[in-house]
N, CA, C and O atoms as a GROMACS GRO file, in nm:
protein
  260
    1MET      N    1   7.941 -12.018  10.866
    1MET     CA    2   7.822 -12.081  10.964
    1MET      C    3   7.703 -11.996  11.043
    1MET      O    4   7.593 -12.045  11.066
    2ASP      N    5   7.736 -11.881  11.075
    2ASP     CA    6   7.729 -11.815  11.162
    2ASP      C    7   7.538 -11.767  11.123
    2ASP      O    8   7.455 -11.747  11.212
    3LYS      N    9   7.513 -11.759  10.993
    3LYS     CA   10   7.418 -11.786  10.947
    3LYS      C   11   7.330 -11.875  10.931
    3LYS      O   12   7.376 -11.974  10.874
    4PRO      N   13   7.178 -11.885  10.968
    4PRO     CA   14   7.120 -11.995  10.895
    4PRO      C   15   7.117 -12.001  10.721
    4PRO      O   16   7.119 -11.896  10.657
    5ASN      N   17   7.113 -12.119  10.660
    5ASN     CA   18   7.094 -12.135  10.589
    5ASN      C   19   6.956 -12.104  10.557
    5ASN      O   20   6.865 -12.162  10.617
    6LYS      N   21   6.917 -11.962  10.410
    6LYS     CA   22   6.741 -11.888  10.421
    6LYS      C   23   6.691 -12.054  10.329
    6LYS      O   24   6.571 -12.065  10.352
    7GLY      N   25   6.713 -12.112  10.288
    7GLY     CA   26   6.679 -12.221  10.243
    7GLY      C   27   6.531 -12.320  10.343
    7GLY      O   28   6.422 -12.368  10.315
    8TYR      N   29   6.632 -12.304  10.482
    8TYR     CA   30   6.520 -12.367  10.590
    8TYR      C   31   6.434 -12.259  10.669
    8TYR      O   32   6.452 -12.139  10.693
    9ASP      N   33   6.343 -12.341  10.695
    9ASP     CA   34   6.226 -12.207  10.822
    9ASP      C   35   6.288 -12.251  10.979
    9ASP      O   36   6.229 -12.318  11.063
   10TYR      N   37   6.348 -12.225  10.985
   10TYR     CA   38   6.395 -12.241  11.128
   10TYR      C   39   6.338 -12.298  11.254
   10TYR      O   40   6.348 -12.399  11.324
   11LYS      N   41   6.247 -12.134  11.247
   11LYS     CA   42   6.089 -12.142  11.314
   11LYS      C   43   5.984 -12.287  11.315
   11LYS      O   44   5.966 -12.378  11.396
   12ARG      N   45   5.929 -12.253  11.183
   12ARG     CA   46   5.905 -12.362  11.188
   12ARG      C   47   5.917 -12.506  11.228
   12ARG      O   48   5.827 -12.580  11.268
   13TYR      N   49   6.064 -12.538  11.205
   13TYR     CA   50   6.111 -12.662  11.254
   13TYR      C   51   6.118 -12.649  11.426
   13TYR      O   52   6.067 -12.742  11.490
   14ARG      N   53   6.182 -12.536  11.503
   14ARG     CA   54   6.123 -12.555  11.593
   14ARG      C   55   5.972 -12.564  11.674
   14ARG      O   56   5.942 -12.589  11.791
   15ASP      N   57   5.932 -12.547  11.613
   15ASP     CA   58   5.761 -12.512  11.673
   15ASP      C   59   5.717 -12.670  11.673
   15ASP      O   60   5.652 -12.715  11.767
   16LEU      N   61   5.772 -12.778  11.524
   16LEU     CA   62   5.723 -12.911  11.492
   16LEU      C   63   5.777 -12.973  11.642
   16LEU      O   64   5.712 -13.049  11.714
   17LEU      N   65   5.912 -12.918  11.668
   17LEU     CA   66   5.948 -13.023  11.717
   17LEU      C   67   5.933 -12.985  11.916
   17LEU      O   68   5.970 -13.050  12.014
   18ALA      N   69   5.858 -12.845  11.898
   18ALA     CA   70   5.824 -12.823  12.033
   18ALA      C   71   5.642 -12.914  12.049
   18ALA      O   72   5.578 -12.956  12.146
   19ASP      N   73   5.626 -12.910  11.962
   19ASP     CA   74   5.478 -12.992  11.950
   19ASP      C   75   5.515 -13.132  11.949
   19ASP      O   76   5.421 -13.196  11.994
   20ALA      N   77   5.607 -13.203  11.920
   20ALA     CA   78   5.616 -13.342  11.900
   20ALA      C   79   5.650 -13.345  12.090
   20ALA      O   80   5.752 -13.329  12.157
   21THR      N   81   5.477 -13.381  12.126
   21THR     CA   82   5.526 -13.418  12.270
   21THR      C   83   5.551 -13.584  12.313
   21THR      O   84   5.608 -13.622  12.415
   22ASP      N   85   5.478 -13.692  12.180
   22ASP     CA   86   5.486 -13.772  12.183
   22ASP      C   87   5.548 -13.846  12.087
   22ASP      O   88   5.556 -13.804  11.971
   23GLU      N   89   5.602 -13.974  12.129
   23GLU     CA   90   5.631 -14.077  12.026
   23GLU      C   91   5.601 -14.052  11.887
   23GLU      O   92   5.687 -14.013  11.808
   24SER      N   93   5.471 -14.076  11.853
   24SER     CA   94   5.438 -14.107  11.737
   24SER      C   95   5.484 -13.964  11.625
   24SER      O   96   5.544 -13.966  11.517
   25LYS      N   97   5.415 -13.825  11.722
   25LYS     CA   98   5.476 -13.684  11.682
   25LYS      C   99   5.607 -13.691  11.651
   25LYS      O  100   5.643 -13.643  11.544
   26ARG      N  101   5.706 -13.753  11.741
   26ARG     CA  102   5.860 -13.704  11.726
   26ARG      C  103   5.847 -13.799  11.569
   26ARG      O  104   5.838 -13.737  11.463
   27ILE      N  105   5.847 -13.919  11.571
   27ILE     CA  106   5.875 -13.987  11.465
   27ILE      C  107   5.830 -13.888  11.306
   27ILE      O  108   5.910 -13.842  11.226
   28ALA      N  109   5.701 -13.879  11.302
   28ALA     CA  110   5.634 -13.793  11.224
   28ALA      C  111   5.678 -13.674  11.184
   28ALA      O  112   5.667 -13.630  11.069
   29PHE      N  113   5.751 -13.596  11.319
   29PHE     CA  114   5.866 -13.498  11.278
   29PHE      C  115   5.953 -13.554  11.195
   29PHE      O  116   5.949 -13.545  11.072
   30ILE      N  117   6.043 -13.621  11.267
   30ILE     CA  118   6.176 -13.684  11.167
   30ILE      C  119   6.159 -13.733  11.012
   30ILE      O  120   6.226 -13.710  10.911
   31ASP      N  121   6.030 -13.816  11.038
   31ASP     CA  122   5.982 -13.854  10.863
   31ASP      C  123   5.972 -13.708  10.790
   31ASP      O  124   6.036 -13.712  10.684
   32LEU      N  125   5.921 -13.599  10.810
   32LEU     CA  126   5.925 -13.466  10.761
   32LEU      C  127   6.109 -13.446  10.747
   32LEU      O  128   6.183 -13.453  10.649
   33LEU      N  129   6.125 -13.430  10.831
   33LEU     CA  130   6.263 -13.370  10.806
   33LEU      C  131   6.388 -13.437  10.707
   33LEU      O  132   6.482 -13.374  10.657
   34ILE      N  133   6.356 -13.602  10.692
   34ILE     CA  134   6.407 -13.669  10.594
   34ILE      C  135   6.337 -13.688  10.460
   34ILE      O  136   6.383 -13.750  10.364
   35LYS      N  137   6.194 -13.613  10.466
   35LYS     CA  138   6.173 -13.610  10.331
   35LYS      C  139   6.159 -13.460  10.269
   35LYS      O  140   6.119 -13.434  10.156
   36GLU      N  141   6.194 -13.381  10.354
   36GLU     CA  142   6.231 -13.250  10.314
   36GLU      C  143   6.392 -13.242  10.231
   36GLU      O  144   6.411 -13.192  10.120
   37GLY      N  145   6.475 -13.295  10.302
   37GLY     CA  146   6.608 -13.346  10.300
   37GLY      C  147   6.614 -13.398  10.150
   37GLY      O  148   6.665 -13.351  10.048
   38ALA      N  149   6.564 -13.477  10.168
   38ALA     CA  150   6.528 -13.580  10.015
   38ALA      C  151   6.511 -13.507   9.849
   38ALA      O  152   6.570 -13.547   9.748
   39ARG      N  153   6.412 -13.390   9.856
   39ARG     CA  154   6.316 -13.372   9.828
   39ARG      C  155   6.468 -13.221   9.747
   39ARG      O  156   6.485 -13.199   9.628
   40ASP      N  157   6.535 -13.162   9.850
   40ASP     CA  158   6.601 -13.078   9.857
   40ASP      C  159   6.740 -13.159   9.759
   40ASP      O  160   6.778 -13.134   9.644
   41GLN      N  161   6.780 -13.240   9.840
   41GLN     CA  162   6.891 -13.345   9.708
   41GLN      C  163   6.855 -13.336   9.615
   41GLN      O  164   6.925 -13.266   9.542
   42LEU      N  165   6.729 -13.397   9.552
   42LEU     CA  166   6.717 -13.429   9.450
   42LEU      C  167   6.689 -13.328   9.355
   42LEU      O  168   6.692 -13.349   9.234
   43THR      N  169   6.662 -13.225   9.404
   43THR     CA  170   6.668 -13.076   9.349
   43THR      C  171   6.804 -13.008   9.268
   43THR      O  172   6.832 -12.954   9.161
   44ARG      N  173   6.881 -13.058   9.425
   44ARG     CA  174   7.024 -13.021   9.379
   44ARG      C  175   7.083 -13.094   9.249
   44ARG      O  176   7.142 -13.043   9.154
   45GLU      N  177   7.046 -13.248   9.274
   45GLU     CA  178   7.077 -13.359   9.169
   45GLU      C  179   7.080 -13.323   9.026
   45GLU      O  180   7.169 -13.337   8.942
   46ARG      N  181   6.941 -13.267   9.018
   46ARG     CA  182   6.804 -13.220   8.888
   46ARG      C  183   6.904 -13.122   8.762
   46ARG      O  184   6.938 -13.138   8.645
   47ILE      N  185   6.922 -13.007   8.882
   47ILE     CA  186   7.038 -12.874   8.843
   47ILE      C  187   7.130 -12.890   8.827
   47ILE      O  188   7.196 -12.820   8.750
   48SER      N  189   7.186 -13.009   8.907
   48SER     CA  190   7.361 -13.034   8.813
   48SER      C  191   7.321 -13.083   8.698
   48SER      O  192   7.376 -13.052   8.592
   49GLN      N  193   7.204 -13.182   8.708
   49GLN     CA  194   7.205 -13.272   8.576
   49GLN      C  195   7.249 -13.208   8.431
   49GLN      O  196   7.322 -13.235   8.335
   50LEU      N  197   7.146 -13.095   8.483
   50LEU     CA  198   7.122 -13.009   8.370
   50LEU      C  199   7.210 -12.915   8.349
   50LEU      O  200   7.189 -12.834   8.258
   51GLY      N  201   7.316 -12.908   8.420
   51GLY     CA  202   7.413 -12.789   8.371
   51GLY      C  203   7.347 -12.642   8.429
   51GLY      O  204   7.327 -12.543   8.358
   52LEU      N  205   7.318 -12.654   8.581
   52LEU     CA  206   7.241 -12.520   8.584
   52LEU      C  207   7.271 -12.488   8.689
   52LEU      O  208   7.270 -12.584   8.766
   53THR      N  209   7.312 -12.355   8.753
   53THR     CA  210   7.385 -12.314   8.930
   53THR      C  211   7.286 -12.250   8.984
   53THR      O  212   7.190 -12.225   8.910
   54THR      N  213   7.283 -12.217   9.089
   54THR     CA  214   7.224 -12.143   9.156
   54THR      C  215   7.260 -12.041   9.257
   54THR      O  216   7.268 -12.105   9.361
   55ALA      N  217   7.285 -11.922   9.282
   55ALA     CA  218   7.306 -11.874   9.371
   55ALA      C  219   7.264 -11.876   9.482
   55ALA      O  220   7.334 -11.816   9.564
   56ARG      N  221   7.173 -11.923   9.520
   56ARG     CA  222   7.086 -11.917   9.667
   56ARG      C  223   7.027 -12.103   9.655
   56ARG      O  224   7.027 -12.186   9.564
   57PRO      N  225   6.987 -12.103   9.788
   57PRO     CA  226   6.884 -12.283   9.818
   57PRO      C  227   6.816 -12.206   9.730
   57PRO      O  228   6.822 -12.087   9.699
   58VAL      N  229   6.698 -12.369   9.671
   58VAL     CA  230   6.609 -12.326   9.668
   58VAL      C  231   6.527 -12.345   9.800
   58VAL      O  232   6.544 -12.417   9.898
   59GLU      N  233   6.437 -12.258   9.768
   59GLU     CA  234   6.301 -12.161   9.856
   59GLU      C  235   6.157 -12.260   9.842
   59GLU      O  236   6.094 -12.288   9.740
   60ARG      N  237   6.129 -12.308  10.011
   60ARG     CA  238   5.988 -12.383   9.955
   60ARG      C  239   5.900 -12.306  10.041
   60ARG      O  240   5.923 -12.255  10.151
   61SER      N  241   5.749 -12.307   9.943
   61SER     CA  242   5.590 -12.227  10.005
   61SER      C  243   5.654 -12.272  10.153
   61SER      O  244   5.754 -12.339  10.182
   62ARG      N  245   5.547 -12.204  10.236
   62ARG     CA  246   5.606 -12.235  10.385
   62ARG      C  247   5.438 -12.338  10.409
   62ARG      O  248   5.411 -12.378  10.522
   63GLY      N  249   5.359 -12.364  10.309
   63GLY     CA  250   5.256 -12.410  10.286
   63GLY      C  251   5.302 -12.601  10.307
   63GLY      O  252   5.266 -12.685  10.388
   64GLU      N  253   5.399 -12.605  10.186
   64GLU     CA  254   5.430 -12.711  10.193
   64GLU      C  255   5.445 -12.832  10.251
   64GLU      O  256   5.507 -12.852  10.355
   65GLU      N  257   5.390 -12.911  10.188
   65GLU     CA  258   5.459 -13.044  10.325
   65GLU      C  259   5.435 -13.156  10.286
   65GLU      O  260   5.468 -13.254  10.353
   0.00000   0.00000   0.00000
């Protein structure tokens, strides 16, 4: 647990959190975290249903939102 999961862009999340200076921006940040987490879970489920395995987490493009 010492090393961060390479599938997550912690710097990007830190920057977004730092920019969330009001309630609407904080809510948008939380929505983004939920959306990206749900997408990751769906990808894992699809891989599992296909009987495939991955050695590492699915990587996302940095520009994807």
